[in-house]
Backbone as numpy.savetxt, mean C-alpha at the origin, in Angstrom:
# Nx Ny Nz CAx CAy CAz Cx Cy Cz
-12.24 6.63 23.36 -10.86 6.81 22.97 -10.40 8.19 23.40
-9.29 8.23 24.09 -8.72 9.49 24.51 -7.97 10.13 23.35
-8.08 11.44 23.25 -7.40 12.16 22.18 -6.12 12.82 22.66
-5.75 12.59 23.93 -4.54 13.20 24.49 -3.32 12.39 24.11
-2.26 13.05 23.65 -1.03 12.34 23.30 -0.30 11.95 24.58
0.56 10.96 24.47 1.24 10.45 25.66 2.74 10.30 25.47
3.29 10.91 24.40 4.74 10.82 24.19 5.19 11.97 23.32
6.47 12.26 23.39 7.09 13.26 22.54 7.88 12.57 21.44
8.70 13.37 20.73 9.49 12.80 19.64 10.81 13.53 19.57
11.90 12.78 19.63 13.23 13.35 19.48 13.57 13.47 18.00
14.52 14.34 17.69 15.02 14.44 16.31 15.66 13.10 15.94
15.17 12.42 14.89 15.71 11.10 14.55 17.07 11.21 13.85
17.78 10.08 13.83 19.04 10.01 13.09 18.75 10.16 11.60
19.76 10.53 10.83 19.59 10.71 9.39 19.94 9.41 8.67
19.25 8.34 9.02 19.53 7.03 8.43 18.34 6.48 7.65
17.39 7.33 7.31 16.21 6.93 6.57 16.35 7.34 5.10
15.76 6.56 4.21 15.80 6.89 2.79 14.38 6.88 2.23
14.19 7.52 1.11 12.89 7.54 0.46 12.76 6.41 -0.54
11.58 6.30 -1.09 11.35 5.35 -2.18 10.68 4.07 -1.74
10.14 3.37 -2.73 9.46 2.11 -2.50 10.24 0.96 -3.11
10.15 -0.20 -2.49 10.83 -1.39 -2.97 9.88 -2.34 -3.71
8.68 -2.53 -3.13 7.73 -3.48 -3.73 6.33 -3.18 -3.22
5.34 -3.66 -3.95 3.96 -3.64 -3.48 3.41 -5.05 -3.62
2.45 -5.37 -2.76 1.84 -6.69 -2.73 0.33 -6.51 -2.76
-0.32 -7.09 -3.73 -1.77 -6.97 -3.87 -2.43 -8.21 -3.26
-3.45 -7.97 -2.45 -4.25 -9.04 -1.87 -5.70 -8.77 -2.26
-6.37 -9.76 -2.82 -7.75 -9.57 -3.22 -8.61 -9.12 -2.05
-9.50 -8.18 -2.31 -10.34 -7.63 -1.24 -11.15 -8.73 -0.57
-11.14 -8.69 0.77 -11.87 -9.67 1.56 -11.05 -10.88 1.95
-9.85 -11.04 1.39 -9.03 -12.22 1.68 -8.19 -12.10 2.95
-8.17 -10.93 3.60 -7.34 -10.77 4.79 -7.88 -11.53 5.98
-9.18 -11.68 6.07 -9.78 -12.38 7.21 -9.61 -11.57 8.49
-9.52 -12.28 9.60 -9.39 -11.63 10.90 -7.97 -11.09 11.05
-7.89 -9.82 11.41 -6.60 -9.14 11.56 -6.17 -9.21 13.02
-4.93 -9.65 13.25 -4.38 -9.70 14.61 -3.47 -8.51 14.84
-3.71 -7.80 15.94 -2.91 -6.62 16.27 -1.92 -6.94 17.37
-0.78 -6.28 17.35 0.24 -6.42 18.37 -0.36 -6.07 19.74
-0.08 -6.88 20.75 -0.68 -6.69 22.07 -0.24 -5.38 22.73
0.99 -4.94 22.48 1.47 -3.72 23.12 1.36 -2.49 22.23
1.29 -2.69 20.91 1.16 -1.58 19.98 -0.02 -1.89 19.07
-1.20 -1.46 19.48 -2.41 -1.84 18.75 -2.54 -1.14 17.41
-1.57 -0.31 17.01 -1.57 0.27 15.68 -0.75 -0.57 14.70
-0.13 -1.63 15.18 0.67 -2.50 14.33 -0.02 -3.85 14.18
-0.02 -4.37 12.96 -0.63 -5.67 12.66 0.45 -6.74 12.72
0.13 -7.86 13.40 1.12 -8.93 13.44 0.67 -10.23 12.78
-0.63 -10.32 12.41 -1.05 -11.56 11.75 -2.39 -11.40 11.02
-2.60 -12.31 10.08 -3.87 -12.43 9.37 -4.29 -13.89 9.48
-5.42 -14.14 10.09 -5.85 -15.50 10.39 -6.13 -16.34 9.15
-6.50 -15.71 8.04 -6.91 -16.47 6.87 -5.77 -16.90 5.96
-4.53 -16.53 6.28 -3.36 -16.85 5.45 -3.58 -16.44 3.99
-3.79 -15.16 3.73 -4.06 -14.72 2.36 -2.84 -14.85 1.44
-3.11 -14.81 0.15 -2.04 -14.81 -0.86 -1.84 -13.38 -1.33
-0.58 -12.95 -1.36 -0.22 -11.62 -1.86 0.57 -11.79 -3.15
0.29 -10.92 -4.12 0.97 -10.96 -5.41 1.96 -9.82 -5.46
3.24 -10.18 -5.50 4.33 -9.19 -5.38 4.65 -8.55 -6.72
4.78 -7.22 -6.69 5.25 -6.44 -7.83 6.51 -5.71 -7.39
7.64 -6.00 -8.02 8.87 -5.24 -7.76 8.73 -3.89 -8.45
9.14 -2.84 -7.77 9.08 -1.50 -8.36 10.36 -0.76 -8.05
10.70 0.15 -8.89 11.87 1.01 -8.69 11.56 2.39 -9.25
12.17 3.39 -8.67 12.10 4.72 -9.27 10.88 5.53 -8.97
10.00 5.69 -9.97 8.96 6.71 -9.94 7.71 6.42 -9.13
7.68 5.38 -8.31 6.49 5.05 -7.53 6.54 5.73 -6.16
5.37 6.19 -5.68 5.30 6.87 -4.39 4.06 6.43 -3.61
4.15 6.59 -2.28 3.01 6.34 -1.39 2.85 7.56 -0.50
1.61 8.09 -0.43 1.33 9.29 0.35 0.02 9.09 1.10
-0.04 9.62 2.32 -1.31 9.65 3.06 -1.65 11.10 3.34
-2.85 11.49 2.94 -3.34 12.84 3.17 -4.36 12.80 4.31
-4.13 13.63 5.32 -5.00 13.68 6.49 -5.97 14.83 6.33
-7.27 14.55 6.50 -8.29 15.60 6.47 -9.06 15.53 7.78
-9.02 16.61 8.52 -9.70 16.66 9.80 -10.60 17.89 9.83
-11.85 17.69 10.26 -12.81 18.78 10.29 -13.38 18.94 11.69
-13.07 20.06 12.31 -13.63 20.35 13.63 -15.14 20.52 13.53
-15.59 21.17 12.45 -17.03 21.41 12.27 -17.82 20.11 12.16
-17.29 19.14 11.43 -17.98 17.87 11.23 -17.63 16.82 12.28
-16.55 17.07 13.02 -16.10 16.09 14.00 -15.53 14.84 13.37
-14.90 14.99 12.18 -14.39 13.83 11.46 -12.91 13.97 11.14
-12.26 12.84 11.00 -10.89 12.77 10.51 -10.80 11.56 9.59
-10.25 11.76 8.40 -10.07 10.66 7.45 -8.64 10.67 6.93
-8.22 9.52 6.45 -6.88 9.34 5.92 -6.99 8.81 4.50
-6.65 9.67 3.53 -6.66 9.26 2.13 -5.31 8.64 1.81
-5.33 7.42 1.36 -4.11 6.69 1.02 -3.97 6.69 -0.50
-2.81 7.14 -0.99 -2.59 7.27 -2.43 -1.29 6.57 -2.80
-1.40 5.59 -3.68 -0.23 4.87 -4.20 -0.13 5.17 -5.69
0.98 5.72 -6.10 1.23 5.99 -7.52 2.30 5.03 -7.99
1.93 4.14 -8.89 2.84 3.11 -9.39 3.28 3.41 -10.81
4.53 3.12 -11.05 5.07 3.17 -12.40 5.60 1.78 -12.71
4.95 1.10 -13.64 5.34 -0.25 -14.02 5.84 -0.22 -15.46
7.11 -0.48 -15.65 7.68 -0.39 -16.99 7.41 -1.66 -17.79
7.31 -1.50 -19.08 7.15 -2.53 -20.10 5.71 -3.00 -20.22
5.19 -2.93 -21.42 3.84 -3.39 -21.73 3.89 -4.87 -22.10
3.03 -5.68 -21.47 2.92 -7.10 -21.83 1.45 -7.50 -21.84
1.14 -8.55 -22.58 -0.24 -9.06 -22.60 -0.68 -9.49 -21.21
0.22 -10.14 -20.47 -0.12 -10.63 -19.14 -0.38 -9.47 -18.16
0.48 -8.46 -18.22 0.30 -7.30 -17.33 -0.95 -6.52 -17.71
-1.25 -6.47 -18.99 -2.46 -5.78 -19.46 -3.70 -6.36 -18.77
-3.77 -7.69 -18.72 -4.90 -8.36 -18.09 -4.91 -8.08 -16.58
-3.74 -8.13 -15.95 -3.65 -7.88 -14.51 -4.08 -6.45 -14.17
-3.64 -5.49 -14.96 -4.03 -4.09 -14.74 -5.54 -3.94 -14.86
-6.13 -4.60 -15.85 -7.58 -4.55 -16.02 -8.28 -5.09 -14.78
-7.80 -6.22 -14.25 -8.42 -6.82 -13.07 -8.23 -5.94 -11.82
-7.06 -5.31 -11.70 -6.84 -4.38 -10.59 -7.81 -3.20 -10.67
-8.08 -2.73 -11.89 -9.01 -1.61 -12.08 -10.44 -2.01 -11.73
-10.81 -3.26 -11.99 -12.15 -3.73 -11.68 -12.34 -3.99 -10.19
-11.26 -4.36 -9.48 -11.35 -4.72 -8.07 -11.00 -3.58 -7.13
-10.93 -3.90 -5.87 -10.52 -2.96 -4.82 -9.59 -3.69 -3.86
-8.36 -4.00 -4.30 -7.48 -4.83 -3.48 -6.97 -4.11 -2.23
-6.55 -4.92 -1.25 -5.74 -4.43 -0.15 -4.32 -4.40 -0.71
-3.51 -3.42 -0.29 -2.16 -3.31 -0.83 -1.16 -3.18 0.31
-0.16 -4.06 0.31 0.96 -3.92 1.22 2.02 -3.11 0.49
2.47 -2.03 1.11 3.46 -1.14 0.50 4.75 -1.27 1.29
5.81 -1.76 0.64 7.12 -1.93 1.30 8.05 -0.81 0.84
8.54 -0.03 1.80 9.44 1.06 1.43 10.89 0.60 1.48
11.80 1.49 1.12 13.22 1.16 1.08 13.88 1.11 2.45
13.09 1.35 3.52 13.59 1.24 4.89 13.14 -0.07 5.53
12.43 -0.91 4.77 11.96 -2.18 5.29 10.61 -2.09 5.98
9.99 -0.90 6.00 8.65 -0.76 6.57 7.63 -1.32 5.59
6.60 -1.96 6.13 5.49 -2.44 5.30 4.21 -1.85 5.88
3.46 -1.14 5.03 2.20 -0.52 5.41 1.05 -1.30 4.78
-0.05 -1.43 5.51 -1.23 -2.12 5.00 -2.23 -1.05 4.56
-2.27 -0.76 3.26 -3.16 0.28 2.72 -4.48 -0.35 2.29
-5.56 0.38 2.52 -6.88 -0.12 2.15 -7.33 -1.28 3.01
-6.97 -1.26 4.28 -7.27 -2.37 5.18 -8.77 -2.65 5.27
-9.59 -1.63 5.50 -11.04 -1.84 5.63 -11.77 -1.80 4.29
-11.45 -0.80 3.49 -12.24 -0.53 2.29 -11.55 -0.88 0.97
-10.31 -1.29 1.02 -9.58 -1.59 -0.21 -9.11 -0.31 -0.89
-8.38 -0.49 -1.97 -7.84 0.63 -2.76 -8.40 0.50 -4.18
-8.78 1.63 -4.75 -9.33 1.64 -6.10 -8.40 2.39 -7.04
-8.30 1.92 -8.28 -7.57 2.70 -9.28 -8.42 3.92 -9.60
-7.87 5.09 -9.35 -8.60 6.34 -9.60 -8.08 7.05 -10.84
-7.05 6.51 -11.45 -6.50 7.10 -12.67 -5.27 6.32 -13.10
-4.79 6.66 -14.26 -3.60 6.00 -14.76 -3.50 6.10 -16.26
-2.42 5.57 -16.79 -2.21 5.58 -18.23 -1.53 4.28 -18.65
-1.74 3.95 -19.91 -1.00 2.89 -20.57 -0.27 3.60 -21.69
1.06 3.66 -21.58 1.83 4.50 -22.51 2.88 3.70 -23.26
3.08 4.07 -24.53 4.13 3.44 -25.32 5.35 4.34 -25.43
5.20 5.63 -25.08 6.30 6.56 -25.24 6.38 7.04 -26.68
7.08 8.14 -26.91 7.25 8.68 -28.26 8.63 8.35 -28.82
9.65 8.57 -28.03 11.03 8.31 -28.46 11.50 6.97 -27.89
12.56 6.43 -28.45 13.06 5.13 -28.01 13.45 5.12 -26.55
13.85 6.24 -25.99 14.25 6.31 -24.59 13.12 6.58 -23.63
11.90 6.75 -24.14 10.75 7.04 -23.28 10.24 5.78 -22.59
9.49 5.99 -21.52 8.91 4.86 -20.80 7.79 4.21 -21.62
7.80 2.91 -21.62 6.71 2.11 -22.18 6.20 1.28 -21.01
4.94 1.51 -20.63 4.43 0.77 -19.48 3.15 1.37 -18.94
2.96 1.21 -17.64 1.72 1.59 -16.98 2.03 2.58 -15.86
1.19 3.58 -15.72 1.19 4.43 -14.53 -0.20 4.28 -13.92
-0.25 3.89 -12.67 -1.52 3.62 -12.01 -1.59 4.40 -10.71
-2.73 5.03 -10.44 -2.95 5.72 -9.18 -4.05 4.98 -8.42
-3.69 4.46 -7.25 -4.64 3.81 -6.37 -4.99 4.77 -5.24
-6.27 4.87 -4.91 -6.71 5.73 -3.82 -7.62 4.95 -2.89
-7.51 5.26 -1.62 -8.37 4.65 -0.62 -8.65 5.65 0.49
-9.78 5.49 1.16 -10.14 6.35 2.27 -10.38 5.47 3.49
-9.66 5.74 4.56 -9.76 4.93 5.77 -9.97 5.82 7.00
-10.41 5.19 8.08 -10.63 5.92 9.34 -9.34 6.12 10.11
-8.32 5.30 9.83 -7.04 5.39 10.53 -5.92 5.34 9.48
-4.72 5.82 9.84 -3.61 5.70 8.89 -3.30 4.23 8.61
-2.63 3.98 7.51 -2.24 2.61 7.17 -1.40 2.05 8.31
-1.79 0.87 8.78 -1.06 0.23 9.87 0.29 -0.28 9.38
1.29 -0.23 10.25 2.55 -0.90 9.99 2.32 -2.40 10.17
3.00 -3.20 9.37 3.04 -4.63 9.60 4.16 -4.85 10.61
3.86 -5.53 11.71 4.78 -5.66 12.83 5.99 -6.52 12.53
5.86 -7.45 11.62 6.91 -8.43 11.34 7.06 -8.56 9.83
7.74 -9.57 9.38 7.85 -9.78 7.94 6.50 -10.21 7.38
6.37 -10.10 6.09 5.11 -10.44 5.43 4.78 -11.92 5.64
5.74 -12.79 5.48 5.45 -14.22 5.63 5.21 -14.58 7.09
5.89 -13.90 8.03 5.66 -14.16 9.46 4.24 -13.77 9.87
3.63 -12.83 9.14 2.25 -12.41 9.43 1.23 -13.39 8.86
1.70 -14.48 8.23 0.79 -15.51 7.72 0.37 -15.31 6.28
1.11 -14.48 5.54 0.77 -14.20 4.15 1.69 -15.02 3.25
1.11 -15.74 2.29 1.95 -16.42 1.31 2.12 -15.48 0.11
3.34 -15.41 -0.38 3.68 -14.47 -1.45 3.89 -15.20 -2.76
3.21 -14.73 -3.81 3.43 -15.23 -5.15 4.18 -14.14 -5.92
5.37 -14.49 -6.37 6.20 -13.52 -7.09 5.93 -13.64 -8.58
6.35 -12.62 -9.32 6.15 -12.59 -10.76 6.99 -13.63 -11.48
6.72 -13.70 -12.76 7.46 -14.67 -13.60 8.42 -13.92 -14.50
């Protein structure tokens, strides 16, 4: 693999916004064979196994960050993927789901407010590394879950080249 770059970057238009729209959890190992775009091998265009993704709508306090660590001495580069979720309202059903997410290492599709979808934890999955279950103190406080998912990968989270369903993923939405 060549390490030489082959393009520059112009100042982009100011038409981008921050924030996340939704996340989709896929049980670890259910992605199957990953198909990459023929002209842009950093973008995923299909999953051969037709996995099921469980959609969580989110608003407000959730963030996705990738931290790059590169060591000349060790000859390594890693990409830490961190998803911080804020899920409002405590329910018996969500309590069980949060427990199962903590026990597992799901792959997570992260959809931002610009329509981009990133595939986090593609090789190794994402683990809950912290979080809280809170009731709040005052009536106006948040009652719900804060969850931090962390993953370590060899490459940044790939963009999904097309829509989630076009990539062969069936989506199960909440009730």
